[in-house]
N, C-alpha and C positions, 0 to 999 in steps of 0.2 A: 618470679623476681621474689615472693615472700618466703618460697623454700631455701634460697639463697640467704636470705636475711636471717632465717631462724639457724640455719647452718652457722653462720658468723656468729649469732649469739651464743650457740653452743659451745665455740671455741672460746668466746669469753668468758662463759660460765665455767669450762672447764681450767682456762688459766687463774680465775679466781679461786678455784678450789685448791689448786695446787699450792699459789702465793701462800693463801692461809695456813695450808698444811706445813708447810716449810717454815713459815715465821714464828719466831718464838713468841711474838706479842700479837694480841689482835691489831687488825689493821682497818682505818677508815676507808670510805670510798676514795677519798684524797689521795691516800698513800697506795691503794689499789692502783689508781689511774697512773701513778708513776712506775709501780713494779710491772703492771701488766702492759702498759704502753699501748693504752687505747683511750679514745676520747670518753669524759667524764660521764656523757651521754650514755655510751655503751655499758659503762660500768654501774650507773645508774640503773637502768634496765634489767642487766643479768644480775645485779644484787638484789634486786625486788623479786625477781624469779626464784632464784636461790633460797630466799627468806620464805616465800609461799611454800616451796616444796621441801622445807625444812631441811636443807642441805646444811645451812650456815643460820646462826643465830646471833643478835646484837650482843656480845659479851658486857659492854660496858658505855655510857653515854658521858661526853662530856662537852663542857662550854667550846664553841667555835673559839679559838684564839684571836682570829680576825673580826669574828663579830661575835661578841659574848653572848649577845641574845638568842642566837640559834644553837641547837645541839648537833653533835655530832658523833654517830654511831660507830663502835668499833667491832669488828666479827672476828667470830671463830667457828670452826667446822662443829656441827652435830656428828653422833655418830653415823647417821645416814651420809652425811658429808664425805666422812673418813671412808665408808664403803664406797662411795662414788671416786675418790681418788686412787682408792686400791685398783681401780680398772684400769686407770691410766698408765701406758707403758713407759712414763718417764719416773715411776713412783720408785720403783726398785731401787735405784740408785742412791734415793733420797731417804730409803725407809728409817735409817736409824734416827736421822732428824726429825722425822714426823713422828716417828715413836716416842723420842725423846719431849716433844712438843705438846703431846697428846697422851702422856702416861696416865694422867688423872681419869681417861676416859674407858680404856679398856685394859684388862688384866695382861693380854697379850703384850701391850704396850708398857704396861707398869714393870712387867719381868723382862723387859726386853734386855736389859743387860745382865740379868742374872743367866738367861738362855747365852750369851755371849760368851760369859765366864765358863760355862759349859761346854764352849767349843761349837755351839749350833748356830752362831749366826749365818755362816751361810746356807745352812738348812732352811733357816727362815725366809731368807731373800729369793732361794729357789721356789718356794711356797707362795712366796708373794708375786714372782712372775708368772706363776701359773695360774695365779688368781683370776684374772678375767676369764680365762677359758673355763674354771670351776664353775662360775656363774652363765652358763650358755655363750661364753664368748663375747660376753657383751663389754666390748672396748668403752664403750659411752655409756654410761647408767643412766645418764640423764634421758636418753632416747626411751627407756624403758616407760617413764612416767609422764611421757609427752600427751600433754591432753588431759593427765589428772589433777587432781587438787593437790596429791602431797606424794612423798615418795614412801619409803620403808618408814616403818614405826622404827623409834629407837632400840626395842627389843629385837625387832626382825633384824635390824643392820648388824646389830652385836652378834647375835647367833649366827648370820651368815658368814662374817667375819673369822670367828672362832670356829665354826662348824670346819670350814675348810682348812685354814693356816694350822690351828690346833689338832683339828682332826676330830673334832668333838660329835661331829656329822658326816664323817668322811663317805659313808655309804651313799649318801644323796648325790655325790660328786664323782663315784669311780667310773660310771659309765661314759664320762667325757674323759677319762685317763685309763683306759683298759691296757694299753701298751706300758703305760708308765706305772702300774699297780703296786709292782714290787717295789719300785722307788719311793711310792707314797709310802707303803708299808715300812720301810726303813726308816725314813723321814719321822713319822709318827711314832714308830717305835723309840727311837732316839729322844724325841720331845717329852714321852710320857715317862722314860726311864728318868729324865733330870728333874720332871714335875713332882716323881715320888719322892724326891729331897726337899721340896719346898711346900710348906704345910698348907698355904693359901691356895698353891696352883693345884695340889693335890684335892683339897676340898671342894674348888671350882669343877675339876674334871670329874669327881664321883658325882656331883650333883646335876650334871650335863649328861652323863652316862645314865643316870636313874631317869632323866626326862626324855633322852632318845629312846631308851627300853620300851617306856610306857606308851610314847608314840608308834614303836614300831610293833608293840603287842596290840594296839588298838588297831593297826591298819591288817595285821594278819589274822586277827579275829573277823574282821570285816570281808578280808579276801576269802577266807573259810568259809564264810557264809554264802558267799556268791558261789563258790565252788559245790559247796552242798546243792545250792539250786540248780547248779548245772548238771550233777552226777547224781545226786539224789532229790529228784522235785518231788517226791511223794512224801518225803519225809522233813524236806524243808520248810521254813516259816512261811506263811502266805503273809506278804506283806499289806497286800492290798485288801484283805479280808478284816 
């Protein structure tokens, strides 16, 4: 029974995340109750958990119209919340709306109209559809942080989103798309050629490439030292001594 109750809670949390994603304005618990068609108690508990896990934040607080002595919070997604929404199957059909609503959060969304003008709207939608598989097929990201104090940091969430959809860290995800590797390469090549025309996008990609290269060099160096320990044990560094 407890498991079933938590599953129902996850459904409510997903519904709240999606409603906030597709809403132009922040929504209160009362408004979410109408949109999600769940009892206020369910909305209250789900919102409480989403706040704790940093999927949403209170964008503003206003006096309750019916009871001015009480305050009403209005919620919006965080970057972690956007990451969670991108794992939901219904998101691809509304991604243009979501991008416009959260253009202030991610450069991907800020430049969405630019990409569309470059004829790349369908490419982005295709990548959004593949996104759940990219992060290990987690159709419900909330399950990944069950029992933890919080979800991903804002920086981690942003890098995961851009890492796959803009391809700034595509190597991490290629093992999940071996059959579609040529398709992905075509998508990213088209996107990056378009990015070369926009100064802000170009600077962003160069910065991310530099960061990714540094990370890869660190990994390769570490792997090289392990390889030396295996193949050249007499010359490798004795880490225990």
